[in-house]
MOPAC internal coordinates of N, CA, C and O (Angstrom, degrees):
PM7 1SCF
backbone

  N    0.0000 0     0.00 0     0.00 0    0    0    0
  C    1.4466 1     0.00 0     0.00 0    1    0    0
  C    1.5231 1   110.49 1     0.00 0    2    1    0
  O    1.2310 1   120.99 1   -38.76 1    3    2    1
  N    1.3029 1   115.71 1   141.24 1    3    2    1
  C    1.4580 1   122.20 1  -178.88 1    5    3    2
  C    1.5216 1   109.21 1  -123.14 1    6    5    3
  O    1.2310 1   120.73 1   -36.49 1    7    6    5
  N    1.3215 1   116.21 1   143.51 1    7    6    5
  C    1.4682 1   121.47 1   176.00 1    9    7    6
  C    1.5213 1   108.42 1  -109.98 1   10    9    7
  O    1.2310 1   121.05 1   -46.85 1   11   10    9
  N    1.3276 1   115.59 1   133.15 1   11   10    9
  C    1.4736 1   122.24 1   175.40 1   13   11   10
  C    1.5259 1   108.18 1  -133.91 1   14   13   11
  O    1.2310 1   121.66 1   -24.96 1   15   14   13
  N    1.3182 1   114.43 1   155.04 1   15   14   13
  C    1.4618 1   121.06 1   173.25 1   17   15   14
  C    1.5272 1   107.30 1   -95.15 1   18   17   15
  O    1.2310 1   120.23 1   -51.56 1   19   18   17
  N    1.3195 1   117.17 1   128.44 1   19   18   17
  C    1.4529 1   122.02 1   179.91 1   21   19   18
  C    1.5051 1   108.45 1  -111.94 1   22   21   19
  O    1.2310 1   120.88 1   -52.37 1   23   22   21
  N    1.3304 1   115.92 1   127.63 1   23   22   21
  C    1.4536 1   122.02 1   178.06 1   25   23   22
  C    1.5325 1   109.68 1  -114.54 1   26   25   23
  O    1.2310 1   120.92 1   -34.00 1   27   26   25
  N    1.3250 1   115.85 1   146.00 1   27   26   25
  C    1.4538 1   121.64 1  -179.52 1   29   27   26
  C    1.5292 1   109.24 1  -120.98 1   30   29   27
  O    1.2310 1   120.90 1   -37.17 1   31   30   29
  N    1.3224 1   115.89 1   142.83 1   31   30   29
  C    1.4521 1   120.35 1  -177.88 1   33   31   30
  C    1.5215 1   111.33 1  -129.08 1   34   33   31
  O    1.2310 1   121.29 1   -20.64 1   35   34   33
  N    1.3371 1   115.14 1   159.36 1   35   34   33
  C    1.4638 1   124.41 1   174.53 1   37   35   34
  C    1.5354 1   110.92 1    55.22 1   38   37   35
  O    1.2310 1   120.99 1    48.13 1   39   38   37
  N    1.3042 1   115.71 1  -131.87 1   39   38   37
  C    1.4842 1   121.69 1  -177.34 1   41   39   38
  C    1.5161 1   112.21 1   -58.38 1   42   41   39
  O    1.2310 1   119.55 1   146.12 1   43   42   41
  N    1.3358 1   118.46 1   -33.88 1   43   42   41
  C    1.4728 1   119.89 1   179.79 1   45   43   42
  C    1.5321 1   110.32 1   -63.53 1   46   45   43
  O    1.2310 1   120.57 1   134.85 1   47   46   45
  N    1.3110 1   116.51 1   -45.15 1   47   46   45
  C    1.4725 1   120.11 1   179.11 1   49   47   46
  C    1.5222 1   110.16 1   -60.71 1   50   49   47
  O    1.2310 1   120.67 1   136.76 1   51   50   49
  N    1.3282 1   116.33 1   -43.24 1   51   50   49
  C    1.4717 1   120.10 1  -178.98 1   53   51   50
  C    1.5182 1   111.32 1   -64.85 1   54   53   51
  O    1.2310 1   120.20 1   134.56 1   55   54   53
  N    1.3192 1   117.22 1   -45.44 1   55   54   53
  C    1.4706 1   119.67 1  -175.39 1   57   55   54
  C    1.5238 1   112.61 1   -75.00 1   58   57   55
  O    1.2310 1   119.70 1   148.69 1   59   58   57
  N    1.3267 1   118.19 1   -31.31 1   59   58   57
  C    1.4565 1   120.82 1   178.70 1   61   59   58
  C    1.5254 1   112.06 1   -83.67 1   62   61   59
  O    1.2310 1   120.85 1   157.94 1   63   62   61
  N    1.3489 1   115.98 1   -22.06 1   63   62   61
  C    1.4504 1   119.58 1   178.71 1   65   63   62
  C    1.5214 1   113.74 1    73.70 1   66   65   63
  O    1.2310 1   120.64 1  -157.83 1   67   66   65
  N    1.3190 1   116.38 1    22.17 1   67   66   65
  C    1.4678 1   121.36 1   179.98 1   69   67   66
  C    1.5135 1   109.29 1  -148.55 1   70   69   67
  O    1.2310 1   120.54 1   -36.49 1   71   70   69
  N    1.3420 1   116.58 1   143.51 1   71   70   69
  C    1.4655 1   121.31 1   179.01 1   73   71   70
  C    1.5232 1   111.08 1   -82.32 1   74   73   71
  O    1.2310 1   121.04 1   139.67 1   75   74   73
  N    1.3502 1   115.62 1   -40.33 1   75   74   73
  C    1.4488 1   121.04 1  -174.33 1   77   75   74
  C    1.5212 1   110.51 1  -157.28 1   78   77   75
  O    1.2310 1   121.27 1   -19.50 1   79   78   77
  N    1.3203 1   115.17 1   160.50 1   79   78   77
  C    1.4525 1   120.35 1   175.07 1   81   79   78
  C    1.5279 1   108.83 1  -158.56 1   82   81   79
  O    1.2310 1   120.77 1   -20.72 1   83   82   81
  N    1.3040 1   116.14 1   159.28 1   83   82   81
  C    1.4543 1   121.59 1   176.14 1   85   83   82
  C    1.5264 1   108.17 1   -95.17 1   86   85   83
  O    1.2310 1   120.94 1   -44.38 1   87   86   85
  N    1.3257 1   115.81 1   135.62 1   87   86   85
  C    1.4625 1   120.93 1  -177.26 1   89   87   86
  C    1.5359 1   107.74 1  -127.98 1   90   89   87
  O    1.2310 1   121.03 1   -40.88 1   91   90   89
  N    1.3068 1   115.64 1   139.12 1   91   90   89
  C    1.4639 1   120.97 1   179.88 1   93   91   90
  C    1.5313 1   109.18 1  -122.69 1   94   93   91
  O    1.2310 1   120.86 1   -42.63 1   95   94   93
  N    1.3180 1   115.96 1   137.37 1   95   94   93
  C    1.4554 1   119.22 1   179.09 1   97   95   94
  C    1.5186 1   111.25 1  -179.78 1   98   97   95
  O    1.2310 1   121.68 1     1.93 1   99   98   97
  N    1.3092 1   114.38 1  -178.07 1   99   98   97
  C    1.4745 1   121.61 1   177.84 1  101   99   98
  C    1.5212 1   107.96 1   -88.48 1  102  101   99
  O    1.2310 1   120.39 1   -98.72 1  103  102  101
  N    1.3123 1   116.86 1    81.28 1  103  102  101
  C    1.4549 1   122.45 1  -174.87 1  105  103  102
  C    1.5216 1   110.52 1  -103.63 1  106  105  103
  O    1.2310 1   120.40 1   -46.21 1  107  106  105
  N    1.3143 1   116.84 1   133.79 1  107  106  105
  C    1.4588 1   122.69 1   171.73 1  109  107  106
  C    1.5168 1   110.77 1  -110.85 1  110  109  107
  O    1.2310 1   121.20 1   137.14 1  111  110  109
  N    1.3401 1   115.31 1   -42.86 1  111  110  109
  C    1.4548 1   122.10 1  -178.97 1  113  111  110
  C    1.5315 1   108.48 1  -128.13 1  114  113  111
  O    1.2310 1   121.03 1   -15.63 1  115  114  113
  N    1.3100 1   115.63 1   164.37 1  115  114  113
  C    1.4490 1   121.23 1  -177.69 1  117  115  114
  C    1.5335 1   112.66 1   -56.43 1  118  117  115
  O    1.2310 1   120.04 1   144.01 1  119  118  117
  N    1.3117 1   117.54 1   -35.99 1  119  118  117
  C    1.4613 1   120.16 1  -178.62 1  121  119  118
  C    1.5212 1   111.82 1   -64.71 1  122  121  119
  O    1.2310 1   119.52 1   155.24 1  123  122  121
  N    1.3475 1   118.51 1   -24.76 1  123  122  121
  C    1.4500 1   120.71 1   176.16 1  125  123  122
  C    1.5290 1   110.23 1   -63.74 1  126  125  123
  O    1.2310 1   120.33 1   142.56 1  127  126  125
  N    1.3092 1   116.98 1   -37.44 1  127  126  125
  C    1.4725 1   121.37 1   177.44 1  129  127  126
  C    1.5286 1   109.24 1   -65.35 1  130  129  127
  O    1.2310 1   120.98 1   132.35 1  131  130  129
  N    1.3208 1   115.74 1   -47.65 1  131  130  129
  C    1.4826 1   119.65 1  -179.86 1  133  131  130
  C    1.5247 1   110.37 1   -58.92 1  134  133  131
  O    1.2310 1   120.22 1   134.10 1  135  134  133
  N    1.3068 1   117.18 1   -45.90 1  135  134  133
  C    1.4806 1   120.64 1  -178.86 1  137  135  134
  C    1.5299 1   111.38 1   -63.55 1  138  137  135
  O    1.2310 1   120.10 1   141.89 1  139  138  137
  N    1.3312 1   117.41 1   -38.11 1  139  138  137
  C    1.4531 1   120.70 1   178.28 1  141  139  138
  C    1.5307 1   110.89 1   -64.87 1  142  141  139
  O    1.2310 1   120.35 1   141.28 1  143  142  141
  N    1.3229 1   116.93 1   -38.72 1  143  142  141
  C    1.4582 1   120.68 1   178.08 1  145  143  142
  C    1.5140 1   110.93 1   -68.56 1  146  145  143
  O    1.2310 1   120.01 1   135.30 1  147  146  145
  N    1.3234 1   117.58 1   -44.70 1  147  146  145
  C    1.4611 1   121.44 1   178.51 1  149  147  146
  C    1.5240 1   110.76 1   -59.74 1  150  149  147
  O    1.2310 1   120.69 1   142.64 1  151  150  149
  N    1.3386 1   116.28 1   -37.36 1  151  150  149
  C    1.4692 1   121.30 1  -179.86 1  153  151  150
  C    1.5319 1   112.67 1   -64.55 1  154  153  151
  O    1.2310 1   120.28 1   159.64 1  155  154  153
  N    1.3449 1   117.08 1   -20.36 1  155  154  153
  C    1.4615 1   120.80 1   176.49 1  157  155  154
  C    1.5320 1   110.79 1   -65.60 1  158  157  155
  O    1.2310 1   120.98 1   159.19 1  159  158  157
  N    1.3356 1   115.74 1   -20.81 1  159  158  157
  C    1.4436 1   121.03 1   178.81 1  161  159  158
  C    1.5072 1   114.21 1    76.50 1  162  161  159
  O    1.2310 1   121.29 1    13.44 1  163  162  161
  N    1.3204 1   115.14 1  -166.56 1  163  162  161
  C    1.4557 1   120.93 1   179.87 1  165  163  162
  C    1.5218 1   112.06 1    57.62 1  166  165  163
  O    1.2310 1   121.41 1    44.80 1  167  166  165
  N    1.3143 1   114.90 1  -135.20 1  167  166  165
  C    1.4670 1   120.78 1  -174.94 1  169  167  166
  C    1.5301 1   112.77 1   -65.34 1  170  169  167
  O    1.2310 1   120.05 1   160.52 1  171  170  169
  N    1.3399 1   117.50 1   -19.48 1  171  170  169
  C    1.4889 1   120.10 1   179.68 1  173  171  170
  C    1.5258 1   112.21 1   -69.96 1  174  173  171
  O    1.2310 1   119.68 1   168.46 1  175  174  173
  N    1.3118 1   118.22 1   -11.54 1  175  174  173
  C    1.4639 1   121.41 1   178.77 1  177  175  174
  C    1.5301 1   111.70 1   -59.98 1  178  177  175
  O    1.2310 1   119.93 1   156.94 1  179  178  177
  N    1.3191 1   117.73 1   -23.06 1  179  178  177
  C    1.4617 1   119.79 1  -179.43 1  181  179  178
  C    1.5363 1   112.02 1   -63.42 1  182  181  179
  O    1.2310 1   120.15 1   158.40 1  183  182  181
  N    1.3222 1   117.31 1   -21.60 1  183  182  181
  C    1.4592 1   120.37 1   178.54 1  185  183  182
  C    1.5243 1   112.73 1   -75.70 1  186  185  183
  O    1.2310 1   120.42 1   176.76 1  187  186  185
  N    1.3185 1   116.80 1    -3.24 1  187  186  185
  C    1.4696 1   121.47 1   177.31 1  189  187  186
  C    1.5316 1   111.58 1   -83.23 1  190  189  187
  O    1.2310 1   120.08 1   178.95 1  191  190  189
  N    1.3180 1   117.45 1    -1.05 1  191  190  189
  C    1.4683 1   120.10 1   178.77 1  193  191  190
  C    1.5212 1   110.18 1   -52.57 1  194  193  191
  O    1.2310 1   120.90 1   -37.81 1  195  194  193
  N    1.3117 1   115.89 1   142.19 1  195  194  193
  C    1.4462 1   121.39 1  -174.27 1  197  195  194
  C    1.5273 1   113.71 1   -62.81 1  198  197  195
  O    1.2310 1   119.91 1   141.32 1  199  198  197
  N    1.3169 1   117.77 1   -38.68 1  199  198  197
  C    1.4598 1   120.51 1  -174.36 1  201  199  198
  C    1.5240 1   113.09 1  -106.91 1  202  201  199
  O    1.2310 1   120.39 1  -148.56 1  203  202  201
  N    1.3380 1   116.87 1    31.44 1  203  202  201
  C    1.4732 1   119.76 1   179.74 1  205  203  202
  C    1.5381 1   108.76 1   -56.16 1  206  205  203
  O    1.2310 1   121.22 1   -41.69 1  207  206  205
  N    1.3329 1   115.27 1   138.31 1  207  206  205
  C    1.4629 1   119.77 1   179.06 1  209  207  206
  C    1.5204 1   107.96 1  -100.97 1  210  209  207
  O    1.2310 1   121.26 1   -27.43 1  211  210  209
  N    1.3542 1   115.20 1   152.57 1  211  210  209
  C    1.4507 1   118.22 1  -176.03 1  213  211  210
  C    1.5272 1   110.76 1  -147.77 1  214  213  211
  O    1.2310 1   122.28 1   -15.01 1  215  214  213
  N    1.3398 1   113.23 1   164.99 1  215  214  213
  C    1.4529 1   120.48 1   177.34 1  217  215  214
  C    1.5310 1   107.82 1  -144.79 1  218  217  215
  O    1.2310 1   121.80 1   -26.94 1  219  218  217
  N    1.3103 1   114.16 1   153.06 1  219  218  217
  C    1.4693 1   121.16 1   174.07 1  221  219  218
  C    1.5162 1   106.76 1  -124.98 1  222  221  219
  O    1.2310 1   120.85 1   -57.09 1  223  222  221
  N    1.3133 1   115.98 1   122.91 1  223  222  221
  C    1.4680 1   121.89 1  -179.81 1  225  223  222
  C    1.5391 1   111.73 1    50.32 1  226  225  223
  O    1.2310 1   121.66 1  -133.21 1  227  226  225
  N    1.3299 1   114.43 1    46.79 1  227  226  225
  C    1.4606 1   124.82 1   174.74 1  229  227  226
  C    1.5332 1   114.88 1    69.02 1  230  229  227
  O    1.2310 1   120.23 1  -160.79 1  231  230  229
  N    1.3302 1   117.17 1    19.21 1  231  230  229
  C    1.4532 1   120.88 1   174.50 1  233  231  230
  C    1.5175 1   109.38 1  -123.20 1  234  233  231
  O    1.2310 1   120.68 1   -51.72 1  235  234  233
  N    1.3405 1   116.30 1   128.28 1  235  234  233
  C    1.4621 1   119.81 1   177.27 1  237  235  234
  C    1.5053 1   110.23 1   -54.82 1  238  237  235
  O    1.2310 1   120.92 1   -38.23 1  239  238  237
  N    1.3235 1   115.84 1   141.77 1  239  238  237
  C    1.4464 1   119.72 1  -179.71 1  241  239  238
  C    1.5239 1   109.14 1  -153.22 1  242  241  239
  O    1.2310 1   121.23 1     1.94 1  243  242  241
  N    1.3174 1   115.26 1  -178.06 1  243  242  241
  C    1.4659 1   121.34 1   176.92 1  245  243  242
  C    1.5243 1   108.62 1   -99.95 1  246  245  243
  O    1.2310 1   120.65 1   -12.70 1  247  246  245
  N    1.3287 1   116.37 1   167.30 1  247  246  245
  C    1.4445 1   120.81 1  -179.14 1  249  247  246
  C    1.5322 1   113.01 1   -66.97 1  250  249  247
  O    1.2310 1   119.68 1   163.91 1  251  250  249
  N    1.3443 1   118.22 1   -16.09 1  251  250  249
  C    1.4663 1   120.12 1   179.30 1  253  251  250
  C    1.5354 1   112.59 1   -91.41 1  254  253  251
  O    1.2310 1   120.44 1  -166.40 1  255  254  253
  N    1.3418 1   116.77 1    13.60 1  255  254  253
  C    1.4653 1   122.38 1   179.12 1  257  255  254
  C    1.5300 1   110.34 1   -66.28 1  258  257  255
  O    1.2310 1   119.67 1   -53.88 1  259  258  257
  N    1.3308 1   118.23 1   126.12 1  259  258  257
  C    1.4723 1   120.48 1   177.62 1  261  259  258
  C    1.5169 1   111.14 1   -64.42 1  262  261  259
  O    1.2310 1   120.91 1   -31.46 1  263  262  261
  N    1.3244 1   115.86 1   148.54 1  263  262  261
  C    1.4603 1   121.26 1  -179.94 1  265  263  262
  C    1.5216 1   111.63 1  -115.56 1  266  265  263
  O    1.2310 1   121.32 1   -23.80 1  267  266  265
  N    1.3387 1   115.08 1   156.20 1  267  266  265
  C    1.4520 1   122.36 1   173.67 1  269  267  266
  C    1.5185 1   108.59 1  -129.44 1  270  269  267
  O    1.2310 1   120.82 1   -23.12 1  271  270  269
  N    1.3147 1   116.03 1   156.88 1  271  270  269
  C    1.4620 1   122.29 1   178.22 1  273  271  270
  C    1.5390 1   109.73 1   -50.24 1  274  273  271
  O    1.2310 1   121.06 1   -46.32 1  275  274  273
  N    1.3261 1   115.59 1   133.68 1  275  274  273
  C    1.4527 1   121.34 1   176.35 1  277  275  274
  C    1.5268 1   115.85 1    83.11 1  278  277  275
  O    1.2310 1   119.67 1  -179.06 1  279  278  277
  N    1.3272 1   118.23 1     0.94 1  279  278  277
  C    1.4549 1   120.46 1   178.62 1  281  279  278
  C    1.5354 1   110.65 1   -61.55 1  282  281  279
  O    1.2310 1   121.88 1   -24.01 1  283  282  281
  N    1.3251 1   114.01 1   155.99 1  283  282  281
  C    1.4577 1   122.13 1   173.48 1  285  283  282
  C    1.5179 1   107.11 1  -107.09 1  286  285  283
  O    1.2310 1   120.76 1   -56.68 1  287  286  285
  N    1.3068 1   116.15 1   123.32 1  287  286  285
  C    1.4540 1   123.77 1  -177.94 1  289  287  286
  C    1.5148 1   108.24 1  -113.21 1  290  289  287
  O    1.2310 1   120.11 1   -40.55 1  291  290  289
  N    1.3212 1   117.40 1   139.45 1  291  290  289
  C    1.4553 1   120.57 1   178.36 1  293  291  290
  C    1.5284 1   110.21 1  -129.98 1  294  293  291
  O    1.2310 1   121.27 1   -38.98 1  295  294  293
  N    1.3165 1   115.18 1   141.02 1  295  294  293
  C    1.4644 1   120.75 1   175.15 1  297  295  294
  C    1.5146 1   108.56 1  -122.66 1  298  297  295
  O    1.2310 1   121.50 1   -40.87 1  299  298  297
  N    1.3232 1   114.74 1   139.13 1  299  298  297
  C    1.4680 1   119.45 1   174.81 1  301  299  298
  C    1.5276 1   108.27 1  -149.00 1  302  301  299
  O    1.2310 1   121.27 1   -27.43 1  303  302  301
  N    1.3370 1   115.18 1   152.57 1  303  302  301
  C    1.4748 1   119.68 1  -175.42 1  305  303  302
  C    1.5170 1   111.63 1   -67.09 1  306  305  303
  O    1.2310 1   121.10 1   -22.46 1  307  306  305
  N    1.3252 1   115.50 1   157.54 1  307  306  305
  C    1.4679 1   120.20 1   177.66 1  309  307  306
  C    1.5204 1   110.43 1   -57.10 1  310  309  307
  O    1.2310 1   120.70 1   -36.22 1  311  310  309
  N    1.3032 1   116.26 1   143.78 1  311  310  309
  C    1.4531 1   122.43 1   178.57 1  313  311  310
  C    1.5251 1   108.64 1   -89.01 1  314  313  311
  O    1.2310 1   121.02 1   -47.21 1  315  314  313
  N    1.3073 1   115.66 1   132.79 1  315  314  313
  C    1.4480 1   119.07 1   175.87 1  317  315  314
  C    1.5143 1   107.97 1  -115.29 1  318  317  315
  O    1.2310 1   120.73 1   -31.36 1  319  318  317
  N    1.2780 1   116.21 1   148.64 1  319  318  317
  C    1.4515 1   120.24 1  -179.72 1  321  319  318
  C    1.5249 1   110.77 1  -136.09 1  322  321  319
  O    1.2310 1   121.81 1    -5.23 1  323  322  321
  N    1.2898 1   114.14 1   174.77 1  323  322  321
  C    1.4543 1   114.11 1   178.65 1  325  323  322
  C    1.4890 1   112.32 1  -178.92 1  326  325  323
  O    1.2310 1   120.10 1   180.00 1  327  326  325

């Protein structure tokens, strides 16, 4: 089991009603954390968005980014421009 800190930004923080939380699970890559949160159901379903953006230890990355114990993971909604 691995523990990571998960942070939420923008609309995700507003809809989840929390800035950050600690999550424990059998995580290998960042997407494992996202899937575990989505599996909680309810308001966490918003993390199932196709273009969710993420970071590991304050650096943008992809969902297949490998994780290590104690990493900080962040999720934020896709950016739109115009």
